[in-house]
Structure formats: C-alpha cells, structure tokens
N, C-alpha and C positions, 0 to 999 in steps of 0.2 A: 335322109340325109338329115344329122342334127343340125340344130338351130345356132348361130353363134350365142357363145355366153359374152356376156357385157360385164364388168366388173364394175362393182359400185364404187362412186367416188368417194375417195379417202375423206374421214371427218376432219373438219379445219379444226386445228388446238390452237388454244390462244397462246401467244408467248407469257410466260411465267412473267409475274409483276416481281420488279426487281425490288426487295427488301428496302424497307425506309431505315436509314440509319438511326441511331440513337439519337445524334443532334439534330437533327430534323425533327425526330417525334418532339424533343423538349421544346423545339423553339416553337413549333405549331401549337403545343400543348400552354405554352406560355401566355401567346395570345389569348387563347381561352381564359385563361388564369385570370388575367387583366379585363376581359370582360364581365368574368362572373365577379371579381372583385368590385369593379364598379356597381353592379346590382345589389350585391348582398351588403344588407343594411349594418348587421354586426361589423362586419369585416371594415366598413367606414367609421363605424364607431371607435373600432381598435384602434384605426390609424388617429383618430385625434385623441386618444387615450394619453399619449407621451405628453403631449403637450399641456394637459390638465396639471400633470404632476409638475411641471416648470412654473407655473403661473405665478406662485408665492414669490418668486425671483425677480418678479417685475416690481414688485414694491420694496424690494429692499434699497438703502441708502448706497449710494456710488461710494467704493473702497477700492483702493489700489493694492492688490494682496504680492503682486511682484511689478517690479518697473514697465510701466506701461500695458499691465494685466487688470482691467478690472474685476473683481469678486464677482458680479453678475454675467459677465464673458465667461470667465473661467468654469462657472456651474452650470452655463449653458452648453457648455461644451458634452455634457453628462448627456445630453438629448439623444444624438446619433448611435451608442450603444443602445439606449432605453428603447428607441423606437424598433432597434432590431431585434430587441426581447420582447417586445410585446408584440407585435405583429407575428413573430416567428413561432413564439411559443404558444400565447393566445389563439391565434389566427389560424394557425397551420393545424394545429392539434383539434381543433373543433372542426375543420374543414375535411380533415380526413377520416374523423369517426363518423362522421354526416355521409361520408361517401361510402366508406365500409360498410354500414348499414343498409344503404339501400343497394348493395351490390355493383355500384359504379366501379370501385376498383378491381373487382373480380371480374367484371366484364371486359376491361380496359387490359386485364393482364391476359384472357382468353385471345383478345383479339391482336395480340403480339406487342403489346406497349411494354417497354422494358421498365423493370425498376429505377433503373438510374433517370430516364426520361421524365418518370412521374416524378421523380423527388426532385428533378433538375428545375423542372418548370415550375414547381413550385418556390424553389428556392429562387430563381429569376425574377420570379414576380414579386414576390418579397423584397427583393434586392432593389428593383425598380420603384416599390412604393417607396421605402427606405432612402433609396436616392431622392426621389422627390421632396422628401421632409428634409432631410439633410440640407438640399439645395436652398430650401426654404428659411431655414435657421441659416443658414451662411449669408444669404442674401440679407437678413434681418440685421444681423450681429455686423455686416459691412456697412449698412447703410446708418444703422441706430447706433452702434457703440463703436464705430470704426474699425473695428478686427476683421482681418481676413487671414486664413491659414498661411502661416510661415511655409509649412511642408503639405502642399497639397496631396501628394503622391502617397505619403505615408498616412495620411488622413485618409484616402479612400482606402488603400489597402485595410487599414483597420477596419472600415466600414463593413467593408465585404467580409473580411473572414469571420466577424462577429455574426453578421447577417448567417453566413453559411450555417456556423454551430447553432444559431437559434431555430433556424428554419429546419433543419434536420433535427434537432432535439425535439421540437414541437411534433413532428411525424411519428419520433420515437415513442413518445410519450404515451401515442394512441392505444398503442399494447394493453394499457392498464385501463383505458376507457372502454364502458360497456356501450355506449351510444355518446350522440354528440351533446346532450345535456351534461352527461357526467363528466365529459372533455372539457366544458366550459368550468365546471367546476375545481377539477382535477388540476388544471392548468394554471390556476388562480395558486397552487402552493409551491410550485416551482419558480412561479412570476415572484409572489412574496419573497420566497427565500433569497432567489438571487437579486433582486431589489435592495433587501437588507442589506446582503454582503457586499453591495456595490459602493456602500460608503455614501449613499445619498441622504439614508437619515440619521446614521451616526459618523462623523469622518473616520478614516481607518488611523487617522495619527493618533487618537486618543485611545484607540483598542489596546490591550497588551501585543507585543510583539508576535509571538506566536500565533495570534488568534488573526492578527493582519496577515503573517506569511501565509497562514493556511488560505485566506480568504485570496490572495495574488494569485492562486492555481485555480481558482473558479472563473470563468470567462467574461465575467462583467469586469472585474477589477483591471486585468490588462488592455480590455479595449477601451476603457474610459481612462485610462493613464495614456495610452497611444495618442487617443484623439487631444486630449490637452496640451501633449507635448508638441504633437506636429501641427497643432493650430498655434500655438503661442511661440514655438521657438525654445522650450524650457525643458530640460532633462528631470521632470515630473515623477520618475519612476520611483524616487524613493521619498517621497512626499513634498508639500509645497516648502516647508521649511529648509528643505536642502536643495532646493531648486536651484540650478546654473544654467546659463544661457547654452545653449545646443544647436548647431543647424549643420546640416550637410551629414557628412561620414560619421561626424559625432554624434549626432541624434540617432542614425540608425543602428549605431552600434550598442548605444543606450538603449534602443528601443527592442532589439535582438531577443532578449530573454522574453517580452511580452510578447512577441511575433511568435515565439517557438511556443508558448503555452495555449495561444489560439490554435495552431496549427496542430497539437497534439488533441487538442477537442474538437476539431474538424476530422481527424482521423478515427477518434474515439466513438461518436455520434455515426459517421458513416458506420462503423464496423456493427453497431447497435440496429442499424437497420436490416442487418441481415435476420433479424428476429422479428420483424415487422409482420404482423398478422393482417392476410388480406380477406379472410372470411369473417363473417359477424361475429361477435362473440357468442349470440347463443346456438351457432350452427354447429352441427354433429357431423 
C-alpha cells in the first residue's frame, strides 16, 4: 500500500513594498541635506559670504533716495538674491561634483531615487538656508532701519524663484567640473559674472541702454528689482530715477515681466538637468 503523500507548505511571500513617491523621497532627502549642511564647513562659509559683500553698506552715511527709503536699506535688499546665488551656485555645484566623484549619486539612482527627488531636496535645503538668512536681514532692517516689506508675498515669491534658478543652475554646472576642487573654481566664473551683471558694482542706470536691457534678461537683475519693489512699495523696474509708488495690483502688474523672466529661467535650467552626468568624469 502506497504511503500517503503530503504536500510541502507553500513558501511565504513577502508583500511587495509600495514604491516611495518622489515627494516623500525629496522630503526625506531634504532632512539629510540640512544635517549635512550643518556639518559641512565649506557650506557654512558660503552661507556667510553674502553678508561680507554687504558690510561696506553699514559705513555709508544716511541718505534718502526715495521718500521714506534710505539708500542703505535699498541696497540691503540685494542680499536676498545674492544669498540665493551664493548658496545655490557655489555650494550646490561643489556638493554634486563631490558626490558624483564618490559614486554617491550613482548609488542613489540605482536604489530608485528619482532625479526630481534629488534636485528637489537640494533646492529645498538651499531655500531653507536662504529663507533663514533673509528672515535675519528683514529682522535687522525692521529693528535698525524701521523698514518692513510692503508686499511680503511678492518678496517671498521672488526669493523662491531666484533660489530655484540658482540651485538648479549650480547642479547643471557640475557637468563641466571634473571633481569637487575644479567645481569650486569653475563656480566662481558664473558667480562673478552674475554678481557684476546684477548692478552691485556698477549701477545699471549708468550703463548704455542696450547693455542694461540685455542684463535684465539674466536672473539676478529681475530678482533684485522684485525684492526692492516688493520691500518698499515702489515701481523700481525702470530704475530708481523713474520710481513711482505702487502697491497691490499695480505693483504685481509692474512685476509681471520680471516674474516671467525668472519663470523662463526655471524652465531653462530644469531642461539643462536632462543632460546631467551621473557617472564620474573619468569613468568609461
């Protein structure tokens, strides 16, 4: 008589893990980016650098350039765009070049982290740093110069847009850097070009009109004009000499061209990231 056969128990299968959304990946990586920023000495140096450029403003004599607007306060509003450019271009390009060289980016991509999550986390971390810096400047201007933003929503929007542009631009620039050291040197070229083109060294009003018009299509000029106009409630998009009071819808209508220029730059640098190089430059 044949012995009864017993069937082996079916192996237990683990339920498939749900894929983590890009948004959750970005938020998790953002927390890590903040931790690394705090531990990275070069990043802290970059965060302080914009304030160094503005130190000479504190030694200037008080002078009213517009009714109720001091010259030093007007110049301080350049800090918002300058902070975004410094942290975005200099810090981000250095970090991405170092991580690419150490194969960190490649391992993250293989593990399922999407490019949107990576770039989004970096942008959010830079935005967090810039917001903290900007809040400190607003607090200083409010306490020391009795100047608070007339249109804080437009001011915040301008800070967000220019920060996104500069962060993504810093990531896109790493395509031309071989390693972290070369990225630091390479990043100084667009940094100095954008700084010079912002009117920080030479006011745009003294430049020939065609040159000033071309510089207006770079991201720094509209970002600075937005910050100045939003902070003081003047239409400063055609220069200080032609400034007129503008608030509410009138200010937003005047700001529309500058907002459009920054939006176009966001789309442009986001497109350039399609050509981002994930492998080290020397890899075959």
